[in-house]
C-alpha positions as CSV (number, residue, x, y, z in Angstrom):
1,X,20.5,34.7,4.1
2,X,22.2,34.1,0.9
3,X,20.4,33.5,-2.5
4,X,21.8,29.9,-2.5
5,X,20.1,28.8,0.7
6,X,16.7,29.4,-0.6
7,X,17.3,27.0,-3.6
8,X,15.8,23.9,-1.9
9,X,12.9,25.9,-1.0
10,X,12.0,27.1,-4.6
11,X,12.7,23.8,-6.1
12,X,10.1,22.5,-3.7
13,X,7.8,25.3,-4.6
14,X,7.8,24.6,-8.2
15,X,7.7,21.1,-7.8
16,X,4.3,21.6,-6.3
17,X,2.9,24.3,-8.2
18,X,2.8,22.4,-11.9
19,X,3.9,22.4,-15.3
20,X,7.0,23.8,-16.6
21,X,8.9,26.7,-15.0
22,X,9.7,29.3,-17.7
23,X,12.9,27.7,-19.1
24,X,12.8,27.9,-22.8
25,X,12.9,24.6,-24.9
26,X,13.4,24.4,-28.8
27,X,10.9,21.5,-29.3
28,X,7.1,22.3,-29.6
29,X,5.7,19.4,-31.0
30,X,2.4,17.9,-29.7
31,X,2.9,15.0,-27.2
32,X,-0.8,14.4,-26.2
33,X,-4.1,15.6,-27.3
34,X,-6.6,16.3,-24.2
35,X,-10.1,16.8,-25.3
36,X,-10.0,20.2,-27.1
37,X,-6.4,21.0,-25.7
38,X,-2.7,19.7,-26.3
39,X,0.4,19.2,-24.2
40,X,3.6,20.4,-25.9
41,X,6.9,18.4,-25.8
42,X,8.4,21.7,-24.5
43,X,5.9,21.5,-21.5
44,X,6.8,18.0,-20.6
45,X,10.5,18.5,-21.1
46,X,10.3,21.4,-18.6
47,X,8.5,19.4,-16.1
48,X,10.5,16.6,-16.3
49,X,13.7,18.5,-15.8
50,X,12.3,20.4,-12.8
51,X,11.2,16.7,-11.3
52,X,14.6,15.2,-11.7
53,X,16.4,18.2,-10.3
54,X,13.6,17.7,-7.2
55,X,14.6,14.2,-6.9
56,X,18.2,14.4,-7.2
57,X,18.1,17.2,-4.5
58,X,16.4,14.5,-2.3
59,X,18.9,11.7,-3.2
60,X,16.4,9.8,-4.9
61,X,17.1,7.0,-7.1
62,X,15.8,7.9,-10.7
63,X,13.7,5.3,-12.4
64,X,15.5,4.0,-15.5
65,X,14.2,4.5,-19.0
66,X,10.9,6.2,-20.3
67,X,9.1,5.5,-16.9
68,X,9.4,8.7,-15.4
69,X,8.6,10.5,-18.4
70,X,5.6,8.7,-18.7
71,X,4.3,9.5,-15.2
72,X,5.2,13.1,-15.6
73,X,3.1,13.0,-19.1
74,X,0.1,11.5,-17.1
75,X,0.4,13.8,-14.7
76,X,0.3,16.9,-17.1
77,X,-2.7,15.2,-18.5
78,X,-4.6,15.1,-15.2
79,X,-3.7,18.9,-14.4
80,X,-4.9,19.8,-18.1
81,X,-8.3,18.0,-17.5
82,X,-8.9,20.0,-14.1
83,X,-8.0,23.3,-15.7
84,X,-10.2,22.5,-18.4
85,X,-13.2,21.6,-16.1
86,X,-12.3,24.7,-14.2
87,X,-12.6,26.9,-17.0
88,X,-15.8,25.3,-17.8
89,X,-17.1,25.8,-14.2
90,X,-16.4,29.5,-14.2
91,X,-13.4,29.2,-11.6
92,X,-10.9,32.0,-12.4
93,X,-8.3,33.5,-10.0
94,X,-8.1,37.4,-10.3
95,X,-4.7,39.1,-10.1
96,X,-5.6,40.4,-6.5
97,X,-6.3,36.8,-5.2
98,X,-3.0,35.6,-6.9
99,X,-0.9,38.6,-5.6
100,X,-2.4,37.7,-2.0
101,X,-1.1,34.0,-2.2
102,X,2.4,35.5,-3.6
103,X,2.7,37.7,-0.7
104,X,1.9,35.0,1.5
105,X,4.7,32.9,0.2
106,X,7.2,35.3,0.6
107,X,6.3,36.4,4.1
108,X,6.2,32.7,5.0
109,X,9.9,32.9,4.2
110,X,10.7,36.2,5.6
111,X,10.8,37.9,2.3
112,X,9.1,40.9,0.6
113,X,7.6,40.0,-2.6
114,X,10.5,42.0,-4.5
115,X,12.9,40.0,-2.7
116,X,10.8,36.8,-3.6
117,X,11.0,37.8,-7.1
118,X,14.7,38.2,-6.9
119,X,15.5,35.1,-5.6
120,X,13.2,33.0,-8.0
121,X,15.1,34.7,-11.0
122,X,18.5,34.4,-9.5
123,X,17.7,30.6,-9.4
124,X,16.7,30.5,-13.2
125,X,12.8,30.8,-12.9
126,X,10.7,32.9,-15.1
127,X,8.5,35.1,-12.7
128,X,5.8,35.5,-14.8
129,X,5.4,31.9,-15.5
130,X,5.7,31.1,-11.9
131,X,3.0,33.4,-11.3
132,X,0.7,31.7,-14.0
133,X,1.8,28.3,-12.6
134,X,0.6,29.3,-9.1
135,X,-2.8,30.5,-10.4
136,X,-3.1,27.1,-12.1
137,X,-2.3,25.4,-8.6
138,X,-5.0,27.7,-6.9
139,X,-7.5,26.8,-9.8
140,X,-7.2,23.1,-9.3
141,X,-7.5,23.8,-5.4
142,X,-10.6,25.7,-5.9
143,X,-11.8,23.1,-8.1
144,X,-11.3,20.0,-5.9
145,X,-12.8,22.1,-3.0
146,X,-16.1,22.6,-4.9
147,X,-16.1,18.8,-6.3
148,X,-14.8,17.0,-3.7
149,X,-13.8,18.6,-0.5
150,X,-17.2,20.6,0.0
151,X,-19.3,17.5,-0.4
152,X,-17.9,15.2,2.2
153,X,-19.6,14.9,5.6
154,X,-18.7,13.5,8.8
155,X,-21.3,12.5,11.3
156,X,-20.6,12.3,15.1
157,X,-21.3,8.4,14.9
158,X,-18.4,7.7,12.4
159,X,-16.1,9.6,15.0
160,X,-17.5,7.7,18.1
161,X,-16.8,4.7,15.8
162,X,-13.3,5.5,15.2
163,X,-12.4,6.3,18.8
164,X,-13.9,3.1,19.7
165,X,-12.0,1.0,17.3
166,X,-8.9,2.9,18.2
167,X,-9.4,2.4,22.1
168,X,-10.0,-1.2,21.3
169,X,-6.5,-2.1,19.6
170,X,-4.7,0.5,21.9
171,X,-4.2,2.7,18.9
172,X,-5.5,5.8,19.7
173,X,-2.2,7.7,20.2
174,X,-0.4,6.1,17.1
175,X,0.5,7.5,13.9
176,X,2.1,5.9,11.0
177,X,4.3,7.1,8.0
178,X,3.1,5.3,5.1
179,X,4.4,4.9,1.4
180,X,2.0,3.8,-1.3
181,X,1.7,2.2,-4.5
182,X,-1.4,2.0,-6.5
183,X,-2.2,0.0,-9.8
184,X,-5.6,1.7,-10.8
185,X,-8.3,-0.2,-12.5
186,X,-11.3,1.7,-14.4
187,X,-14.6,1.8,-12.8
188,X,-16.2,-0.6,-15.2
189,X,-13.3,-3.0,-15.3
190,X,-13.7,-6.1,-17.5
191,X,-12.1,-9.4,-16.2
192,X,-9.4,-9.5,-18.7
193,X,-8.2,-5.9,-17.7
194,X,-8.8,-6.8,-14.0
195,X,-6.4,-9.7,-14.4
196,X,-3.9,-7.7,-16.3
197,X,-3.8,-5.1,-13.4
198,X,-3.7,-7.8,-10.8
199,X,-0.9,-9.6,-12.4
200,X,1.0,-6.3,-12.9
201,X,0.6,-5.6,-8.8
202,X,1.8,-9.1,-8.2
203,X,4.8,-8.5,-10.2
204,X,5.6,-5.1,-8.4
205,X,5.3,-6.6,-5.0
206,X,7.6,-9.6,-5.6
207,X,10.1,-7.0,-7.0
208,X,9.6,-5.2,-3.6
209,X,10.0,-8.5,-1.6
210,X,13.3,-9.3,-3.7
211,X,15.0,-6.1,-2.8
212,X,13.5,-3.3,-5.2
213,X,13.3,0.0,-3.4
214,X,9.7,1.1,-2.7
215,X,10.5,4.8,-3.8
216,X,11.9,4.0,-6.8
217,X,9.3,1.5,-7.6
218,X,6.5,4.1,-6.9
219,X,7.9,6.9,-8.9
220,X,8.4,4.6,-11.8
221,X,5.3,2.9,-12.0
222,X,2.6,3.6,-9.4
223,X,-0.4,5.3,-10.6
224,X,-1.0,7.1,-7.2
225,X,-1.2,10.9,-6.7
226,X,2.1,10.5,-4.7
227,X,3.9,8.5,-7.2
228,X,6.3,11.3,-8.2
229,X,7.3,11.8,-4.2
230,X,8.1,8.3,-4.1
231,X,4.5,7.3,-2.9
232,X,4.8,8.9,0.8
233,X,1.7,9.7,2.3
234,X,3.3,11.5,5.2
235,X,2.1,10.7,8.9
236,X,-1.5,9.6,9.4
237,X,-3.5,8.4,12.1
238,X,-5.3,5.0,11.5
239,X,-8.5,6.8,11.0
240,X,-6.9,9.0,8.5
241,X,-6.2,6.0,6.2
242,X,-8.4,4.8,3.4
243,X,-11.1,2.3,5.1
244,X,-9.5,-0.7,3.3
245,X,-6.0,0.2,4.8
246,X,-7.1,0.2,8.4
247,X,-7.0,-3.4,9.4
248,X,-3.7,-4.1,7.4
249,X,-1.8,-1.2,9.0
250,X,-2.4,-2.3,12.8
251,X,-1.0,-5.9,11.9
252,X,2.3,-4.4,9.9
253,X,5.8,-3.5,12.2
254,X,7.9,-0.6,11.2
255,X,9.6,-1.5,7.4
256,X,7.2,-4.0,6.7
257,X,5.5,-4.2,3.4
258,X,1.7,-5.1,2.8
259,X,0.4,-8.1,0.5
260,X,-1.8,-6.7,-2.2
261,X,-4.8,-4.6,-1.0
262,X,-8.0,-4.5,-3.3
263,X,-10.3,-1.4,-3.5
264,X,-12.7,0.0,-5.9
265,X,-9.7,2.0,-7.3
266,X,-7.4,-0.9,-7.7
267,X,-4.6,-2.9,-6.1
268,X,-2.6,-1.2,-3.5
269,X,0.6,-1.8,-1.7
270,X,1.6,0.0,1.6
271,X,4.7,0.2,3.5
272,X,5.2,1.2,7.3
273,X,8.4,3.3,7.0
274,X,8.0,4.6,10.8
275,X,5.5,4.5,13.7
276,X,4.9,7.2,16.6
277,X,2.7,7.9,19.6
278,X,1.7,11.2,21.0
279,X,1.2,12.4,24.3
280,X,-1.7,14.1,26.5
281,X,-2.8,17.4,24.9
282,X,-2.5,20.1,27.7
283,X,-3.6,23.4,26.9
284,X,-3.6,26.9,28.8
285,X,-7.0,28.1,29.4
286,X,-8.1,31.8,30.7
287,X,-11.3,32.6,32.9
288,X,-12.3,35.7,31.6
289,X,-15.3,38.4,31.4
290,X,-15.7,41.2,29.2
291,X,-18.0,44.3,28.7
292,X,-19.1,45.0,24.9
293,X,-20.3,48.1,23.5
294,X,-20.8,49.0,19.8
295,X,-21.9,51.8,17.7
296,X,-25.6,51.7,16.2
297,X,-27.9,54.2,14.4
298,X,-28.3,56.2,17.7
299,X,-25.0,55.9,19.2
300,X,-22.0,57.2,17.2
301,X,-18.6,55.6,17.5
302,X,-17.1,58.7,19.3
303,X,-19.9,58.0,22.1
304,X,-19.1,54.6,22.6
305,X,-15.5,55.2,23.0
306,X,-16.6,57.7,25.8
307,X,-18.9,55.4,27.5
308,X,-16.4,52.5,27.4
309,X,-13.8,54.6,28.9
310,X,-16.2,55.9,31.7
311,X,-16.8,52.2,32.5
312,X,-13.2,51.5,32.7
313,X,-12.7,54.4,35.0
314,X,-15.4,53.2,37.3
315,X,-14.2,49.8,37.6
316,X,-10.7,51.0,38.5
317,X,-12.4,53.3,41.5
318,X,-13.7,49.8,42.7
319,X,-17.1,49.2,41.2
320,X,-18.0,45.4,40.3
321,X,-16.9,44.3,37.0
322,X,-20.1,41.8,36.9
323,X,-22.8,44.2,38.0
324,X,-21.5,46.8,35.2
325,X,-21.5,44.1,32.8
326,X,-25.0,43.2,33.6
327,X,-26.3,46.6,33.1
328,X,-24.3,47.9,30.0
329,X,-22.9,45.0,28.0
330,X,-24.3,44.4,24.7
331,X,-23.2,40.9,24.4
332,X,-26.2,39.1,24.7
333,X,-24.7,35.8,25.6
334,X,-22.7,36.8,28.5
335,X,-24.4,40.1,29.9
336,X,-26.6,38.1,32.2
337,X,-23.9,36.2,33.5
338,X,-21.7,39.4,34.4
339,X,-19.9,39.1,31.5
340,X,-18.5,35.8,32.2
341,X,-17.0,34.1,28.9
342,X,-16.1,30.7,31.0
343,X,-13.2,29.2,30.2
344,X,-11.3,30.3,26.9
345,X,-9.1,28.1,24.7
346,X,-6.5,29.6,22.7
347,X,-8.0,30.5,19.3
348,X,-11.4,30.8,20.4
349,X,-11.5,34.3,20.4
350,X,-10.8,36.8,17.6
351,X,-6.9,37.8,17.7
352,X,-7.3,41.2,19.1
353,X,-9.3,40.0,21.8
354,X,-6.9,36.9,22.3
355,X,-3.9,39.2,22.4
356,X,-5.1,41.8,24.8
357,X,-6.2,38.9,27.4
358,X,-3.0,37.0,27.4
359,X,-1.3,40.2,28.4
360,X,-3.4,40.7,31.5
361,X,-2.5,39.1,34.6
362,X,-5.3,37.7,36.9
363,X,-7.8,40.3,38.6
364,X,-6.5,43.0,35.9
365,X,-8.7,44.9,33.6
366,X,-7.7,45.9,30.2
367,X,-8.1,49.4,28.5
368,X,-10.7,49.3,25.8
369,X,-10.0,46.7,23.1
370,X,-11.6,47.2,19.5
371,X,-12.3,44.2,17.4
372,X,-14.7,43.7,14.6
373,X,-17.7,43.2,17.2
374,X,-17.1,46.7,18.8
375,X,-15.4,47.7,21.9
376,X,-14.4,45.3,24.9
377,X,-13.2,45.8,28.6
378,X,-11.6,42.4,29.5
379,X,-11.0,41.1,32.9
380,X,-9.0,37.9,33.7
381,X,-10.2,36.1,36.6
382,X,-7.9,33.3,36.6
383,X,-5.8,30.8,34.4
384,X,-5.2,27.2,34.1
385,X,-3.6,24.0,32.4
386,X,-6.2,21.9,31.1
387,X,-6.0,18.4,29.9
388,X,-8.1,18.8,26.5
389,X,-6.7,15.2,25.2
390,X,-10.4,13.9,24.7
391,X,-11.5,17.0,23.0
392,X,-8.2,17.1,21.0
393,X,-8.7,13.4,20.0
394,X,-12.2,13.7,18.8
395,X,-11.2,17.0,16.5
396,X,-8.3,15.0,15.3
397,X,-10.8,11.8,14.5
398,X,-13.0,14.2,12.7
399,X,-10.2,15.7,10.6
400,X,-8.8,12.2,10.3
401,X,-12.2,10.8,8.9
402,X,-12.6,13.9,6.6
403,X,-9.2,13.7,5.2
404,X,-9.7,10.0,4.5
405,X,-13.0,10.3,2.8
406,X,-11.7,13.4,0.6
407,X,-8.7,11.2,-0.4
408,X,-11.0,8.4,-1.3
409,X,-13.4,10.6,-3.3
410,X,-10.7,12.4,-4.9
411,X,-9.0,9.4,-6.2
412,X,-12.5,8.1,-7.8
413,X,-13.2,11.7,-9.1
414,X,-9.9,12.0,-10.9
415,X,-10.0,8.5,-12.5
416,X,-13.4,9.0,-13.6
417,X,-12.3,12.6,-15.2
418,X,-9.6,10.4,-16.9
419,X,-11.6,7.5,-18.1
420,X,-14.4,10.0,-19.7
421,X,-11.8,12.2,-21.5
422,X,-10.4,11.8,-25.1
423,X,-6.8,11.8,-24.8
424,X,-4.5,10.6,-27.6
425,X,-0.6,10.1,-27.2
426,X,0.2,12.3,-30.4
427,X,4.2,11.6,-30.0
428,X,6.3,8.7,-28.5
429,X,7.3,11.0,-25.5
430,X,10.1,8.6,-24.6
């Protein structure tokens, strides 16, 4: 594969990662003071250049005037605040973690780390700067996990309510591709500021009705986190949407735009860009049993290997697997059941166990298999195709609710952080 074939990949990577990407800039004026830190003209220029290239590559129409630059500067300010808070909270990404993430990025694209670096540099990116941008992105992800993600809980009752509601409107299989525009308001908003925000949102809605492209308007004027992606929220189940979107989405057809939606964070406009359903969720399950032996203070690893091989030989000579499991297996959960693990779903077992199990025919017994739990003998009893739709939907509902809550809390958290910060625009960035 040629270097040019990777160009879009690395624009996308850098677009995700953060500020400037290592291109030298002659201007170094301060454009904003953010608490005790500053944002430089060079950072703003580098980020704007990168985003323009990304949007042009996607054939997106660029907003006129300084609208894009304002969006970029606001994004830089928000990232700067997060990195400051991460530093204060003691969140630091060491080189070992950073290198592991770089290797993962490279492997996902069938590259070695050296090849990954060569492709970046051939496309004009400074590798050292790219590393630090990735470090910043991981830092912000860790911060958000601590401050938002890990504090979100989903109850079984919430899942029941979502599934019941979806069934009531025949929406349990439906997904929506959404675009979003937000006009944000502060938490302690005055009537004057609220009226001004409403007027701005109503003006944007009117322009959309008169033919303004949704994506272009989102890039230019939305206060949402996805503004620079044209407001694209991707595919969402109805339960994954913010609660104040749910009723509205069910009433819209593909291509339609909502009226203004009020929430604590501001005024929203959403567009349904596409709708799709899903099918039954069928999985291949395996009925299996095993014998587990593990070394301890009295039995060495070598002795365990000898004993597990002896048990394997006895089974091959005709002795009953279940009887030997009851007598010898050290898995307390399955030993009394003759080693029976029940119906095993893909992903339920550790990879080494699952790979060995998948390679067995019904009735066949494996050679000793080593996992972090010890040494196993595995026997496949039978296989079946199982309709897992009910549990699958429940798991998806749980994740949908969790993601919805995270997004709602993240928006509030970021807005509060911005409202409480000292920010001074030290130079007209336009």
